[in-house]
N, C-alpha and C positions, 0 to 999 in steps of 0.2 A: 135437549139442543140436538142438531140433525147432526149426525153421522159424518164425518168427511166425505166427499164425493170420490170415489175410485174412479178416476177417466180411463174412456177407452178410446182406442185411436185407429185412424183409417186415413188412407191415402189412395191414389189415383192409379191406372197403368201408365196414365204419361208421366208421372213424378219421377220414374224410372227413364227421363229424358235421353238419346243419345249425341245431345251436343250440337244438335242442329241449328242455327240461329238465323234470323234476315240475311247477314251477310258472309257466310259459313257454311261447310257442308259438316254431316256427325264425324264425331271424334271416336263415337265408341261403336262399335257390333250390336245390332239389335240382340236381345234377349228374347225367350219365349214368355208367354202367357203364364205358363206353368213356373218357370224360373220365378217369374213377379210375384204369383203365389207364395211359393216358399218362401220367397226374401219377405215378405209382410208377416211370416210364421215368427221367421228368424227374428225379425225386429220387436217382436211383441205385439202387433198391431191384430187387431181383429176384424175389420171391415174393408172392403174396397167399394171403392166408389167410381160410377161407370157413366160414360157418353152413351148415347145409343147404340152407336156404330162400334163401341169396346166392346160391348154385351154380345151384338150381332153384327160382324162386318159387314159390308155392302149391302147394308141394311136396304135402300132404295131399287133394290133388283130383286128382293126376295117378296113373297106373298104372304098372306098376315099369318097363313099356316106354319109356314117354314119358318118365320121370325119366331113365333111360338115355340116351335120345336127347340131351335137354337137357345132359346133363353131356358126353357128347361133342363139342356143340356147342362147348361153353363152354373145353375145351381147346385145341381147334383155334383159338378166338380168342385164349386166352392164348398157345401157342406163336406166333401170329403175332406177339406184341408182345416173343416173349423171356421170357414170365414162368412162373414154376412153380407148382404150389399148392403150399403148404407144410402144411395138415392141413385136415380137414373137423370139425366140431363139430355135433350136432343140436340147434338149438334149440327145446330144449324147455320154457322156461318161458313162450312166448309164447300156445301152445293151451289152451283152454281144458280139455282134459281134465289138464292139469298145474295146476290152481288148487291142490290138496292135496298137489304135489311128483309126481313123473315115476316113477321109478324104485322111490319110498316111498311113493306114494301109498297113502292105505287102503281104494282102491278096486280090485279084481283087475284090470278092463278097462282101467283106466287106466294099470294097471303093465305092461299087455300092449302097448297102444299105444305108451307111450314104447321098449320094446323092438324093437317092430319098424319104428319108425321110426331108431333109433339103426342097425338092419341095414341101412335102405336108404341112411344117411348112410355107412354102410361100403362099398355099393355103389358111392356117388357119388364116394368116397374113392379105390375102386379104379380106377375110369373117369379120374381127373384126376392120377392117377401118384403119390400120395401113399399112404404107409403111416401115417400119425398120425390117430387119432380121438380128437379133444381132448372129453373131459367137464367141463364147467364145471358142476355140481351144482348149479343157481341155487336151488331149490327143494326140494332134498333138506335138509328139514330142518323145523321145526315153530315155531308160533307160540306154541302152548299147550304143555308139556313132558307135558299128561295127554293129550295129543291123540293120541300116538304113541308106540310100545316103541321105544328107541335099539338094542337088541338086535337087533329082528325087522329094524328099518330096515337094519340093518347086513347080517342074512341077504338082505334085498332087492335090496341093492346089488350084494353077492356073484352073486348067481342074476342079475343083469341083464347085468353085467358076463362071466360064463361062458357066456351067450348069444350076446355078442357075440364073444367070442373065438372061440366054437365057429361062427359063422358064416363067418368066413375064418381062414384059419390064418396070415397075415402081417401082419392090422392087429396095432396097436400103441396100445393106450389110455394116453392121458396124462389124468390128474386134475388137475384145476384149482381147488387147493382157495381158498375165502373164506370167513370166520369166520360173515358175515352180508350181509344184502342181497341179493335181497328177502326170504330167509327170517330171520326173525328170528333163530336160531341155526340153524346148519350141522351136519351130521353128518360131515364130512370139512373140519374149518376150514383143516389146515396140512399142509406136506408129509408130515410126521411121520403124520399118519393115513393121507395117501393110499399112501404106502409099506407102511403097516401092512396095511391092507386088502388089497393086491395079494398080500399071504402067503396070504389065505383061497382066493383063483383058483383057477382051474382051470389056467393058466401062468403064475406070477407074474414070469416074466422077460418078459414081454408087457406086463406093467402098471407103470406108470410116471408123470410127473408133467410137467406146464407149471407154471412159479413165474410169478407177478404180482407186482412189486414191493410197489402197492400194498396187495393183498389182504395183503403179508405183513405191511405197516403195520397194517392196520386189525385184524391179531391182536396186536398187540404186538410184533411180532418184528423181526429186521434182513433184510432181504431177502438181503445177504451170507450170512448164516449158514444161510438157506432154500436158496441156491444151493449153498452147499458141503455140506449134509448130502444132497441130491437126487442130487449128484456122487459123494459116496463110495461111493453104491449104483450109480452109472453109470446112473441114471434121470431125468437133466434129458434131455427130450429137444426140448421148445420152450420159449420164455421171452417174458415180455411185458413190456418196459421201460417204466415209467411215473414218475410220483411222487404223493404225497399228503400232504397239510398234515394228520397227527396223525389221531387216530379219529373222522370224520366219515364221510359218503356218500363216498362210488368217485367221486375225481374225474378220473382220468386224465389227469392234467396233463403236460407234456412230462417225456421223462425227465432229472433233474438241476435241474428249475428250482427245487424247494422245498428241498432239501438235497443241496448237493452232496458233502458228505463221504459221504453214505451211497451217493449214485450211485458215486464212485467207488472205494469197497470191493465194490460190485457188480460192476465191471469188474476189479477185480482177483481176485475170486472165479472168474468168467470165466476172465483169463488164467490162474491157476495151475492149472486144473483141466482144461485144456483145451477147452474150450467152442467147437465151430464146426468141429472137426477131422474129426470124424464125419459133417460133412453138415449139422448142424444150425444154424438160421437165427437171427438175433436180430428179434424182433419189437417193434413199439413199439404197444403199447394205448394209445395216447396220444388226445385229441379239441384240437381248438379252441377256444380260450375262446369264450364267446358272444357277446362284443362283436367277434369277429373279424370283418374285412369282407371281401369275397371274393375282391380282389386279394390277399388275405394268407392265403388259405384253406391253403395248404401249407406254412407257416412250421411248424406244431407239428409236423410227421413232418421236416422239413430240419434245425431246430434240433434235435429229438432226436438223429437221425443224427451233427450236427457235435459235439454233444456228448458222445455215446458215443466218438467216433474222438478226440478230444483227451484226454478221460478213457485211453482206452488209452495215448497218448503220455505219460500220465501215469503210469499204472501200469507201463510199460516202462521208465521211465527215473528209477524211485522209488528213492533211495539205499538199495538193499536191506542194504550191508555197513552201513553207517553206523546203519540201524534195528537190525540184529541186534546188534550191540555195545550199545546202549541195552538193547535185551529183555534181552540177557545180563546187565546189571547192576541190573536193576529199575528201569531209569530211565524211566519209562512217562510221566512229566513232559515231560520231552524229547522225547521220543517222539512225544507230542500235538504238540507246536510243531513239529516235523519234517515232520509229514504236514499240518499248516497250512500250515507257509512254501512246501513243495511245489506244493500247490493255490495260494497266491497267487504263484506263482511268485519267490519270494524266496532 
């Protein structure tokens, strides 16, 4: 019998947000990067995830030599705190060249910009000691169906992925699907789309997925099913756990905040598929509520970790034999109540 997974936890610098949203300014003063590193240690987290310009600020204004120099300095700072880099992701949705998309832009020069910046992100990942490049295809979609060809956009995406795979023989691409926002309609909205497009690339074994709970919910799907699907292909390489109140904007609520049963089933899916046994991290892509005071700044991350670990206990203590007997009898009514009673401690 396999030993129970000992989970390791991860967050990104952006998860210490200052409360700014599209309708209002920040509500907390910014904290330094060193403060964020120290906070991760305080919370018992072992890894940090990075956008390329989290690792190397103002990346577009710097030479390749300067980018590598700063990445090496960052790795030294991380090592000093006992923190590792979990992944790097090119932030392609901020640049003026990506207003019409990055890899799928109608402008050839802008598509090349996105590929070149992604290659620089791979170089940063190598220096930081991670082989995961996360691709959140934020603007790879369209506001008007007539503005782009879906078929041609898939071809552009494959060309971009192939360029990245060819740039480094060890890098793995983890596609992070989302159905909308900021693009009105995304070309790769679900894990099924991500794993399908992987088959068109030069090395499908190195193209996998990152699942975010809220993104699955925004697609009208159950995150646990997305986890099971990706892990059936052995392609779930990273994970962003959070919560979401329905089909609204991406809320990044603390894990389990909105629907504890949905959270429970995500943990059960991770448990039954052995997530974490090959070195994967549990990452929380959560933000503090806008009303949060500075003295409570870390609660959203600490609470997410605590909820996750309590749900691990619930998953491991679930009365599987009793549940299986109900399943065999097609007695789903009592199975439903069995789950509720278990979550309520009855």
